[in-house]
Residue, then its C-alpha position, 0 to 999 in steps of 0.5 A: x500500500x502506498x502511504x500518503x503524507x496526509x495520514x500524519x495529519x489525522x493519524x487516529x482517524x486513519x488508523x480506524x479507517x485502516x482497521x475497518x477496511x481490513x475487517x471488511x476485506x476479511x468479512x465472509x458473506x455468512x458473518x452477519x454479526x460482524x457485518x452489522x457491527x461494521x455497518x455501524x462503524x463504517x457509517x460513523x467513520x464516513x461521518x467523521x471523514x466528511x467532517x475532516x473534509x469540511x474542516x480541511x482549512x482548519x486542519x491546515x491552519x493547525x498543522x505544522x505540515x504545509x499541504x494543498x488544501x484541495x488535495x487533502x479535501x480530495x483525499x478525505x473525500x475518498x476515505x468518506x466514499x470508501x466508508x460509505x461503500x463499506x456501509x452499504x455493502x455490509x448492510x446488504x451482507x447483514x440483511x442477507x445473512x439475517x434472511x438466511x438465518x431466519x429461513x434456516x430457523x424456520x426449516x429447523x436447520x443450521x448453517x452446519x447442516x448446509x455443508 
């Protein structure tokens, strides 16, 4: 992965972004509980990245690092969009896993019975 200098400006937020992104990459379709948790966390992170983007001028003024505000805003917007996509995707995964669990329960089966 190519590192961005912008990561230094919002280290804690970027660490959380990377954690959620990695959990999303490791998510399996059947794991509705993790999908539900990631759905909520990615929504909150999307809101955070939207705020970071909106405050980009303030972040520059408070920073000791010189950077182009427009480039930082674009970078933050991409993080926002990625978390929005994770939110949408995990919402669908959670919904499908929940529907499958309900169907299995009605059939008197478990996931183990399908293997």
